Structures are given as C-alpha cells and as structure tokens.
TORKOL-4160 file (C-alpha; in steps of 0.2 Angstrom, whole numbers, padded with zeros to 4 digits, m for minus):
103
<pt num="1" X="0036" Y="m0045" Z="m0029"/>
<pt num="2" X="0023" Y="m0054" Z="m0022"/>
<pt num="3" X="0011" Y="m0065" Z="m0031"/>
<pt num="4" X="m0005" Y="m0053" Z="m0031"/>
<pt num="5" X="m0019" Y="m0065" Z="m0035"/>
<pt num="6" X="m0013" Y="m0077" Z="m0021"/>
<pt num="7" X="m0010" Y="m0063" Z="m0010"/>
<pt num="8" X="m0028" Y="m0055" Z="m0014"/>
<pt num="9" X="m0035" Y="m0074" Z="m0012"/>
<pt num="10" X="m0027" Y="m0077" Z="0006"/>
<pt num="11" X="m0035" Y="m0061" Z="0011"/>
<pt num="12" X="m0052" Y="m0063" Z="0006"/>
<pt num="13" X="m0050" Y="m0082" Z="0015"/>
<pt num="14" X="m0042" Y="m0077" Z="0031"/>
<pt num="15" X="m0043" Y="m0058" Z="0033"/>
<pt num="16" X="m0057" Y="m0045" Z="0029"/>
<pt num="17" X="m0060" Y="m0039" Z="0011"/>
<pt num="18" X="m0075" Y="m0030" Z="0005"/>
<pt num="19" X="m0078" Y="m0032" Z="m0016"/>
<pt num="20" X="m0086" Y="m0017" Z="m0025"/>
<pt num="21" X="m0085" Y="m0001" Z="m0027"/>
<pt num="22" X="m0097" Y="0006" Z="m0015"/>
<pt num="23" X="m0092" Y="m0005" Z="m0001"/>
<pt num="24" X="m0074" Y="m0001" Z="m0004"/>
<pt num="25" X="m0077" Y="0021" Z="m0006"/>
<pt num="26" X="m0091" Y="0015" Z="0010"/>
<pt num="27" X="m0076" Y="0009" Z="0020"/>
<pt num="28" X="m0064" Y="0021" Z="0015"/>
<pt num="29" X="m0076" Y="0034" Z="0022"/>
<pt num="30" X="m0077" Y="0024" Z="0038"/>
<pt num="31" X="m0057" Y="0025" Z="0041"/>
<pt num="32" X="m0059" Y="0004" Z="0040"/>
<pt num="33" X="m0049" Y="0002" Z="0023"/>
<pt num="34" X="m0030" Y="m0001" Z="0025"/>
<pt num="35" X="m0029" Y="m0002" Z="0005"/>
<pt num="36" X="m0039" Y="0001" Z="m0010"/>
<pt num="37" X="m0036" Y="m0009" Z="m0026"/>
<pt num="38" X="m0043" Y="m0006" Z="m0044"/>
<pt num="39" X="m0044" Y="m0013" Z="m0060"/>
<pt num="40" X="m0038" Y="m0004" Z="m0075"/>
<pt num="41" X="m0055" Y="m0003" Z="m0080"/>
<pt num="42" X="m0061" Y="0004" Z="m0065"/>
<pt num="43" X="m0074" Y="0019" Z="m0068"/>
<pt num="44" X="m0068" Y="0038" Z="m0068"/>
<pt num="45" X="m0079" Y="0043" Z="m0054"/>
<pt num="46" X="m0073" Y="0030" Z="m0045"/>
<pt num="47" X="m0056" Y="0031" Z="m0046"/>
<pt num="48" X="m0057" Y="0047" Z="m0041"/>
<pt num="49" X="m0067" Y="0046" Z="m0025"/>
<pt num="50" X="m0054" Y="0031" Z="m0022"/>
<pt num="51" X="m0039" Y="0043" Z="m0022"/>
<pt num="52" X="m0047" Y="0057" Z="m0012"/>
<pt num="53" X="m0049" Y="0044" Z="0003"/>
<pt num="54" X="m0033" Y="0044" Z="0014"/>
<pt num="55" X="m0031" Y="0026" Z="0008"/>
<pt num="56" X="m0016" Y="0020" Z="m0003"/>
<pt num="57" X="m0023" Y="0014" Z="m0019"/>
<pt num="58" X="m0014" Y="0000" Z="m0029"/>
<pt num="59" X="m0020" Y="m0001" Z="m0047"/>
<pt num="60" X="m0023" Y="m0021" Z="m0054"/>
<pt num="61" X="m0016" Y="m0024" Z="m0070"/>
<pt num="62" X="m0030" Y="m0032" Z="m0075"/>
<pt num="63" X="m0046" Y="m0028" Z="m0079"/>
<pt num="64" X="m0062" Y="m0029" Z="m0066"/>
<pt num="65" X="m0067" Y="m0046" Z="m0074"/>
<pt num="66" X="m0048" Y="m0053" Z="m0070"/>
<pt num="67" X="m0047" Y="m0043" Z="m0054"/>
<pt num="68" X="m0065" Y="m0053" Z="m0049"/>
<pt num="69" X="m0058" Y="m0070" Z="m0055"/>
<pt num="70" X="m0042" Y="m0066" Z="m0044"/>
<pt num="71" X="m0054" Y="m0064" Z="m0029"/>
<pt num="72" X="m0061" Y="m0081" Z="m0033"/>
<pt num="73" X="m0078" Y="m0072" Z="m0039"/>
<pt num="74" X="m0088" Y="m0075" Z="m0053"/>
<pt num="75" X="m0092" Y="m0058" Z="m0058"/>
<pt num="76" X="m0081" Y="m0043" Z="m0062"/>
<pt num="77" X="m0075" Y="m0031" Z="m0047"/>
<pt num="78" X="m0070" Y="m0011" Z="m0052"/>
<pt num="79" X="m0061" Y="m0009" Z="m0034"/>
<pt num="80" X="m0060" Y="m0018" Z="m0019"/>
<pt num="81" X="m0056" Y="m0013" Z="0000"/>
<pt num="82" X="m0043" Y="m0022" Z="0011"/>
<pt num="83" X="m0049" Y="m0020" Z="0029"/>
<pt num="84" X="m0039" Y="m0034" Z="0038"/>
<pt num="85" X="m0026" Y="m0041" Z="0029"/>
<pt num="86" X="m0026" Y="m0058" Z="0039"/>
<pt num="87" X="m0012" Y="m0070" Z="0035"/>
<pt num="88" X="m0009" Y="m0063" Z="0016"/>
<pt num="89" X="0006" Y="m0053" Z="0012"/>
<pt num="90" X="m0006" Y="m0039" Z="0003"/>
<pt num="91" X="0000" Y="m0026" Z="0015"/>
<pt num="92" X="0018" Y="m0028" Z="0003"/>
<pt num="93" X="0010" Y="m0019" Z="m0011"/>
<pt num="94" X="0012" Y="m0002" Z="0000"/>
<pt num="95" X="0030" Y="m0004" Z="m0002"/>
<pt num="96" X="0026" Y="m0004" Z="m0022"/>
<pt num="97" X="0014" Y="0010" Z="m0021"/>
<pt num="98" X="0027" Y="0021" Z="m0011"/>
<pt num="99" X="0039" Y="0015" Z="m0023"/>
<pt num="100" X="0031" Y="0024" Z="m0040"/>
<pt num="101" X="0026" Y="0037" Z="m0030"/>
<pt num="102" X="0043" Y="0041" Z="m0028"/>
<pt num="103" X="0048" Y="0040" Z="m0048"/>
C-alpha cells in the first residue's frame, strides 16, 4: 500500500496534476486524465460527473481541506485529476481501485 499523501505531492512536483472539480472534469472530458481523486465531501453532482468519465476514481479518505493539505495547498480540493504521474507511485492506486471493484 502506498503513502497517498507522499505520492500526491510527488506527482504534483514531478508530473502534471490539475486541482479542482472544474479542471478535473475538463481534463476528463478532453481525455487527458488518467486518474481522478475525490475527497469524501466532494459535492454529489461532481462525484456523479467524475464517475461518468471513462477514468478510474479513487476516493480519498479525508475531506477537501485534507486533500488540499496533502497536495501542499492552503485551500480545500474536492477533486483533482492526474494527467501525468511523473516520478510518483500514484498510479498504483489503480490496483487498489480495481481490487475494490472485484469485491
């Protein structure tokens, strides 16, 4: 199991990640997103739109302020999209997502 917070910071530093619901949805619509991460308090309508995209969605165990803090930001982040993982292990979350789907 990976350290999600460390992987997020690494992917932000070395890869390409867009923060915020609108930018994440836009990246998903354009086919750029490889992974969505949403906070537990992500608005319902945003969560529904994220699930409609053909992109895996990882549910972060904290609230938006926690996700923002994990990203090294002083603001709340309801959702984000990983476009390029960079040198991080963030894409290992796909195995965890697929494992949950099998249950």
